[in-house]
C-alpha beads as a LAMMPS data file, in Angstrom:
LAMMPS data file: protein, C-alpha beads

254 atoms
253 bonds

1 atom types
1 bond types

-500.0 500.0 xlo xhi
-500.0 500.0 ylo yhi
-500.0 500.0 zlo zhi

Masses

1 110.0

Atoms # bond

1 1 1 -389.366 -294.326 265.963
2 1 1 -392.458 -293.536 263.388
3 1 1 -392.923 -295.508 260.291
4 1 1 -396.138 -294.230 259.030
5 1 1 -398.189 -290.895 259.043
6 1 1 -401.634 -290.790 257.764
7 1 1 -402.511 -287.118 256.511
8 1 1 -405.858 -285.589 254.966
9 1 1 -405.679 -282.930 252.309
10 1 1 -407.368 -279.530 253.001
11 1 1 -410.860 -278.847 251.572
12 1 1 -411.596 -275.753 249.953
13 1 1 -414.533 -275.707 252.336
14 1 1 -411.827 -274.991 255.050
15 1 1 -412.773 -271.224 255.188
16 1 1 -415.889 -272.411 256.897
17 1 1 -413.539 -274.119 259.716
18 1 1 -413.650 -273.670 263.488
19 1 1 -411.418 -270.450 264.920
20 1 1 -411.196 -268.523 268.022
21 1 1 -408.366 -266.377 265.854
22 1 1 -410.728 -264.401 263.597
23 1 1 -408.077 -261.774 263.672
24 1 1 -405.799 -263.624 261.317
25 1 1 -408.174 -263.923 258.605
26 1 1 -409.932 -266.305 256.481
27 1 1 -407.065 -269.234 255.102
28 1 1 -406.278 -268.888 251.609
29 1 1 -407.118 -272.851 250.099
30 1 1 -404.180 -272.314 247.665
31 1 1 -401.962 -271.363 250.122
32 1 1 -402.954 -274.054 252.560
33 1 1 -402.864 -276.595 249.765
34 1 1 -399.280 -275.420 249.157
35 1 1 -398.354 -275.564 252.741
36 1 1 -399.614 -278.990 253.299
37 1 1 -397.607 -280.155 250.120
38 1 1 -394.358 -279.249 252.110
39 1 1 -395.837 -280.424 255.484
40 1 1 -395.848 -284.204 253.756
41 1 1 -392.470 -283.612 251.944
42 1 1 -390.860 -282.753 255.133
43 1 1 -392.566 -285.816 256.914
44 1 1 -391.242 -287.960 254.066
45 1 1 -387.924 -286.942 254.641
46 1 1 -387.711 -287.611 257.920
47 1 1 -388.120 -291.286 256.720
48 1 1 -391.880 -291.373 257.039
49 1 1 -394.379 -293.389 254.932
50 1 1 -397.185 -290.873 254.265
51 1 1 -400.656 -292.112 253.469
52 1 1 -402.585 -289.248 252.017
53 1 1 -406.222 -289.305 252.161
54 1 1 -408.311 -287.050 249.666
55 1 1 -410.040 -283.834 251.065
56 1 1 -413.576 -284.222 252.578
57 1 1 -415.896 -281.126 251.498
58 1 1 -418.211 -281.952 253.945
59 1 1 -415.884 -281.363 257.020
60 1 1 -414.357 -278.076 256.794
61 1 1 -411.786 -278.971 260.066
62 1 1 -410.775 -282.411 258.147
63 1 1 -407.374 -281.776 257.634
64 1 1 -406.887 -281.814 261.044
65 1 1 -406.738 -285.886 261.271
66 1 1 -405.085 -286.193 264.583
67 1 1 -408.315 -285.310 266.024
68 1 1 -410.008 -288.035 265.225
69 1 1 -408.063 -290.957 266.245
70 1 1 -405.379 -291.943 268.564
71 1 1 -402.431 -294.220 267.462
72 1 1 -400.581 -296.277 270.045
73 1 1 -398.077 -299.190 269.450
74 1 1 -400.955 -301.828 270.249
75 1 1 -404.127 -300.400 268.911
76 1 1 -405.769 -297.167 267.675
77 1 1 -408.684 -295.715 269.511
78 1 1 -411.254 -293.552 267.016
79 1 1 -412.358 -290.548 268.800
80 1 1 -415.465 -288.901 269.415
81 1 1 -414.895 -284.916 268.708
82 1 1 -416.399 -282.442 271.140
83 1 1 -417.777 -280.407 268.697
84 1 1 -420.592 -280.635 266.687
85 1 1 -419.299 -279.661 263.384
86 1 1 -416.800 -282.593 263.460
87 1 1 -418.884 -285.392 264.524
88 1 1 -418.566 -287.759 261.556
89 1 1 -415.252 -287.280 261.008
90 1 1 -414.086 -290.240 263.056
91 1 1 -416.084 -292.515 260.751
92 1 1 -414.289 -291.463 257.892
93 1 1 -411.008 -292.726 259.218
94 1 1 -411.872 -296.441 260.310
95 1 1 -411.018 -297.895 257.213
96 1 1 -407.768 -296.341 256.817
97 1 1 -406.849 -297.442 260.310
98 1 1 -407.975 -300.914 259.470
99 1 1 -405.108 -301.193 256.937
100 1 1 -402.622 -300.583 260.136
101 1 1 -404.241 -301.944 262.950
102 1 1 -405.411 -305.317 263.715
103 1 1 -407.070 -303.951 267.067
104 1 1 -409.189 -300.880 266.878
105 1 1 -411.474 -299.196 269.946
106 1 1 -413.859 -296.651 269.604
107 1 1 -415.113 -293.765 272.163
108 1 1 -418.714 -293.944 273.093
109 1 1 -420.957 -291.331 274.024
110 1 1 -421.169 -289.463 276.361
111 1 1 -417.371 -289.572 276.386
112 1 1 -415.722 -287.291 273.942
113 1 1 -411.940 -287.130 273.128
114 1 1 -410.035 -285.446 270.316
115 1 1 -406.572 -286.473 269.538
116 1 1 -404.805 -282.976 270.106
117 1 1 -405.378 -283.535 274.067
118 1 1 -403.507 -286.825 273.845
119 1 1 -400.097 -286.634 274.644
120 1 1 -397.711 -290.011 274.086
121 1 1 -394.624 -290.415 276.408
122 1 1 -393.524 -293.765 276.072
123 1 1 -396.080 -296.040 276.844
124 1 1 -397.786 -293.595 279.086
125 1 1 -400.453 -290.988 277.727
126 1 1 -401.388 -287.538 279.153
127 1 1 -404.861 -286.773 278.332
128 1 1 -405.979 -283.148 278.836
129 1 1 -409.531 -282.127 279.972
130 1 1 -410.775 -279.521 277.658
131 1 1 -413.766 -278.411 275.615
132 1 1 -413.122 -281.146 273.597
133 1 1 -412.153 -283.969 275.787
134 1 1 -414.121 -284.946 278.762
135 1 1 -413.505 -287.051 281.871
136 1 1 -415.682 -289.841 280.330
137 1 1 -413.676 -289.750 277.168
138 1 1 -410.214 -289.965 279.311
139 1 1 -411.585 -293.047 280.995
140 1 1 -412.648 -294.810 278.212
141 1 1 -409.176 -293.756 276.608
142 1 1 -407.469 -295.352 279.738
143 1 1 -409.213 -298.303 280.311
144 1 1 -408.399 -299.340 276.579
145 1 1 -404.593 -298.296 277.400
146 1 1 -404.551 -300.611 280.609
147 1 1 -406.121 -303.314 278.503
148 1 1 -402.973 -303.770 276.020
149 1 1 -400.649 -302.897 279.053
150 1 1 -400.299 -299.336 278.765
151 1 1 -401.109 -296.277 281.041
152 1 1 -402.694 -292.876 281.009
153 1 1 -403.560 -289.896 283.431
154 1 1 -405.531 -286.872 283.225
155 1 1 -404.489 -283.302 283.088
156 1 1 -406.717 -280.111 284.087
157 1 1 -406.791 -277.883 281.848
158 1 1 -408.140 -273.967 282.255
159 1 1 -406.907 -272.181 278.972
160 1 1 -405.781 -274.226 275.973
161 1 1 -407.959 -275.397 273.441
162 1 1 -406.163 -278.801 273.319
163 1 1 -403.479 -280.032 275.519
164 1 1 -401.059 -280.126 272.737
165 1 1 -401.807 -276.438 272.273
166 1 1 -399.101 -276.199 274.926
167 1 1 -397.263 -278.918 275.275
168 1 1 -395.136 -281.308 272.882
169 1 1 -392.754 -284.072 273.848
170 1 1 -389.748 -284.156 271.912
171 1 1 -388.464 -287.389 273.524
172 1 1 -385.385 -287.804 275.588
173 1 1 -387.375 -286.652 278.554
174 1 1 -387.375 -283.239 276.637
175 1 1 -390.975 -281.131 277.034
176 1 1 -391.841 -277.959 275.402
177 1 1 -394.024 -276.084 277.854
178 1 1 -396.239 -272.746 277.059
179 1 1 -398.923 -271.089 279.377
180 1 1 -401.033 -272.649 281.775
181 1 1 -398.640 -275.839 281.764
182 1 1 -395.322 -273.963 282.702
183 1 1 -395.443 -274.522 286.399
184 1 1 -397.971 -277.787 286.122
185 1 1 -396.477 -280.192 288.876
186 1 1 -397.683 -283.105 286.321
187 1 1 -394.169 -282.413 284.365
188 1 1 -391.917 -281.321 286.703
189 1 1 -389.851 -284.353 286.120
190 1 1 -389.128 -283.143 282.498
191 1 1 -386.366 -281.146 280.781
192 1 1 -388.490 -278.194 279.843
193 1 1 -388.159 -276.110 277.249
194 1 1 -389.944 -272.660 277.921
195 1 1 -391.654 -271.280 275.330
196 1 1 -392.112 -267.406 275.376
197 1 1 -395.876 -265.890 275.309
198 1 1 -395.262 -264.079 271.871
199 1 1 -394.340 -267.554 270.045
200 1 1 -396.556 -269.634 272.195
201 1 1 -398.146 -270.861 268.952
202 1 1 -394.325 -272.689 268.356
203 1 1 -395.414 -274.944 271.450
204 1 1 -397.148 -277.137 268.945
205 1 1 -394.210 -278.738 267.193
206 1 1 -393.680 -282.426 266.573
207 1 1 -390.707 -284.990 266.838
208 1 1 -390.485 -287.135 263.690
209 1 1 -387.724 -289.634 264.174
210 1 1 -384.373 -287.367 263.943
211 1 1 -385.700 -284.018 263.458
212 1 1 -388.115 -281.891 265.418
213 1 1 -390.384 -279.993 262.669
214 1 1 -390.982 -276.389 264.215
215 1 1 -393.465 -273.668 262.747
216 1 1 -391.956 -271.466 260.281
217 1 1 -391.278 -267.737 261.825
218 1 1 -390.589 -268.666 265.222
219 1 1 -386.824 -268.471 265.840
220 1 1 -386.354 -268.084 269.556
221 1 1 -388.613 -271.556 269.916
222 1 1 -386.188 -273.170 267.134
223 1 1 -383.064 -271.967 268.451
224 1 1 -383.965 -273.531 271.925
225 1 1 -384.847 -276.639 270.604
226 1 1 -381.394 -276.702 268.809
227 1 1 -379.373 -275.585 271.976
228 1 1 -381.174 -278.833 273.719
229 1 1 -379.222 -280.656 271.176
230 1 1 -382.094 -281.661 268.176
231 1 1 -381.972 -281.148 264.791
232 1 1 -384.858 -278.648 263.314
233 1 1 -386.935 -278.613 260.257
234 1 1 -389.374 -275.376 259.781
235 1 1 -392.602 -275.863 258.039
236 1 1 -395.018 -272.858 257.330
237 1 1 -398.428 -273.677 258.874
238 1 1 -399.650 -270.125 258.795
239 1 1 -402.979 -270.964 256.727
240 1 1 -403.753 -273.775 259.466
241 1 1 -402.758 -271.336 262.605
242 1 1 -406.114 -269.451 261.186
243 1 1 -408.202 -272.495 262.407
244 1 1 -406.423 -273.076 265.123
245 1 1 -404.485 -275.991 263.639
246 1 1 -400.793 -276.819 263.901
247 1 1 -398.248 -279.174 263.195
248 1 1 -399.350 -282.220 265.415
249 1 1 -402.883 -281.922 264.197
250 1 1 -402.196 -282.341 260.433
251 1 1 -401.040 -285.961 260.938
252 1 1 -401.612 -289.154 262.495
253 1 1 -397.644 -290.657 263.450
254 1 1 -397.019 -294.285 264.292

Bonds

1 1 1 2
2 1 2 3
3 1 3 4
4 1 4 5
5 1 5 6
6 1 6 7
7 1 7 8
8 1 8 9
9 1 9 10
10 1 10 11
11 1 11 12
12 1 12 13
13 1 13 14
14 1 14 15
15 1 15 16
16 1 16 17
17 1 17 18
18 1 18 19
19 1 19 20
20 1 20 21
21 1 21 22
22 1 22 23
23 1 23 24
24 1 24 25
25 1 25 26
26 1 26 27
27 1 27 28
28 1 28 29
29 1 29 30
30 1 30 31
31 1 31 32
32 1 32 33
33 1 33 34
34 1 34 35
35 1 35 36
36 1 36 37
37 1 37 38
38 1 38 39
39 1 39 40
40 1 40 41
41 1 41 42
42 1 42 43
43 1 43 44
44 1 44 45
45 1 45 46
46 1 46 47
47 1 47 48
48 1 48 49
49 1 49 50
50 1 50 51
51 1 51 52
52 1 52 53
53 1 53 54
54 1 54 55
55 1 55 56
56 1 56 57
57 1 57 58
58 1 58 59
59 1 59 60
60 1 60 61
61 1 61 62
62 1 62 63
63 1 63 64
64 1 64 65
65 1 65 66
66 1 66 67
67 1 67 68
68 1 68 69
69 1 69 70
70 1 70 71
71 1 71 72
72 1 72 73
73 1 73 74
74 1 74 75
75 1 75 76
76 1 76 77
77 1 77 78
78 1 78 79
79 1 79 80
80 1 80 81
81 1 81 82
82 1 82 83
83 1 83 84
84 1 84 85
85 1 85 86
86 1 86 87
87 1 87 88
88 1 88 89
89 1 89 90
90 1 90 91
91 1 91 92
92 1 92 93
93 1 93 94
94 1 94 95
95 1 95 96
96 1 96 97
97 1 97 98
98 1 98 99
99 1 99 100
100 1 100 101
101 1 101 102
102 1 102 103
103 1 103 104
104 1 104 105
105 1 105 106
106 1 106 107
107 1 107 108
108 1 108 109
109 1 109 110
110 1 110 111
111 1 111 112
112 1 112 113
113 1 113 114
114 1 114 115
115 1 115 116
116 1 116 117
117 1 117 118
118 1 118 119
119 1 119 120
120 1 120 121
121 1 121 122
122 1 122 123
123 1 123 124
124 1 124 125
125 1 125 126
126 1 126 127
127 1 127 128
128 1 128 129
129 1 129 130
130 1 130 131
131 1 131 132
132 1 132 133
133 1 133 134
134 1 134 135
135 1 135 136
136 1 136 137
137 1 137 138
138 1 138 139
139 1 139 140
140 1 140 141
141 1 141 142
142 1 142 143
143 1 143 144
144 1 144 145
145 1 145 146
146 1 146 147
147 1 147 148
148 1 148 149
149 1 149 150
150 1 150 151
151 1 151 152
152 1 152 153
153 1 153 154
154 1 154 155
155 1 155 156
156 1 156 157
157 1 157 158
158 1 158 159
159 1 159 160
160 1 160 161
161 1 161 162
162 1 162 163
163 1 163 164
164 1 164 165
165 1 165 166
166 1 166 167
167 1 167 168
168 1 168 169
169 1 169 170
170 1 170 171
171 1 171 172
172 1 172 173
173 1 173 174
174 1 174 175
175 1 175 176
176 1 176 177
177 1 177 178
178 1 178 179
179 1 179 180
180 1 180 181
181 1 181 182
182 1 182 183
183 1 183 184
184 1 184 185
185 1 185 186
186 1 186 187
187 1 187 188
188 1 188 189
189 1 189 190
190 1 190 191
191 1 191 192
192 1 192 193
193 1 193 194
194 1 194 195
195 1 195 196
196 1 196 197
197 1 197 198
198 1 198 199
199 1 199 200
200 1 200 201
201 1 201 202
202 1 202 203
203 1 203 204
204 1 204 205
205 1 205 206
206 1 206 207
207 1 207 208
208 1 208 209
209 1 209 210
210 1 210 211
211 1 211 212
212 1 212 213
213 1 213 214
214 1 214 215
215 1 215 216
216 1 216 217
217 1 217 218
218 1 218 219
219 1 219 220
220 1 220 221
221 1 221 222
222 1 222 223
223 1 223 224
224 1 224 225
225 1 225 226
226 1 226 227
227 1 227 228
228 1 228 229
229 1 229 230
230 1 230 231
231 1 231 232
232 1 232 233
233 1 233 234
234 1 234 235
235 1 235 236
236 1 236 237
237 1 237 238
238 1 238 239
239 1 239 240
240 1 240 241
241 1 241 242
242 1 242 243
243 1 243 244
244 1 244 245
245 1 245 246
246 1 246 247
247 1 247 248
248 1 248 249
249 1 249 250
250 1 250 251
251 1 251 252
252 1 252 253
253 1 253 254
């Protein structure tokens, strides 16, 4: 059950954000701002109090606030982004986290870790080893989790930008899987919903209390989730997709 979410408004500088999909074009700020409004409203409809941070023009990717921290039931972990242009974003989130957490840990160099590589399943956390999160960053997070009575394990990755680019835990032992994770033995005990290659972007969904937020325009994925007995709500994130961002990237939920 989530009670709170932290989001950061998109900045006009987002047109300079990181992307591996230049063919999708540059994001249009006005459209992104409107989609972000919709995202916030949908979170609120799911019963979450949304804490909105102002845009930070110094960091084009700062709206993807999930990457700069990991929130658990006992503590928050301030991340250390693995991309040079995002280093510094994590410092901007500390004061906000202090409003909610008495215990705050930090990833220290040479460790790197981004929240998009961390998937929470109850009190266990899967940590993807990616171009943004290295083994030392994962080790530090696991050590912190164990300190507070939780556990973590690493997931080797070859293709995905972030772990949650291709995975989404929907509670009730249900896991959305796409791409390289479809046959990964680490996830064989889950009830898997396989996302087809032409809808791979839809693997990045989030369950917020009683509803699963699904990116708009991916009807096959939405229907599969509903067949599994879950309620859905669609949110247009097409402008954020141009910067490799999805539904989970846009908030910290706890």
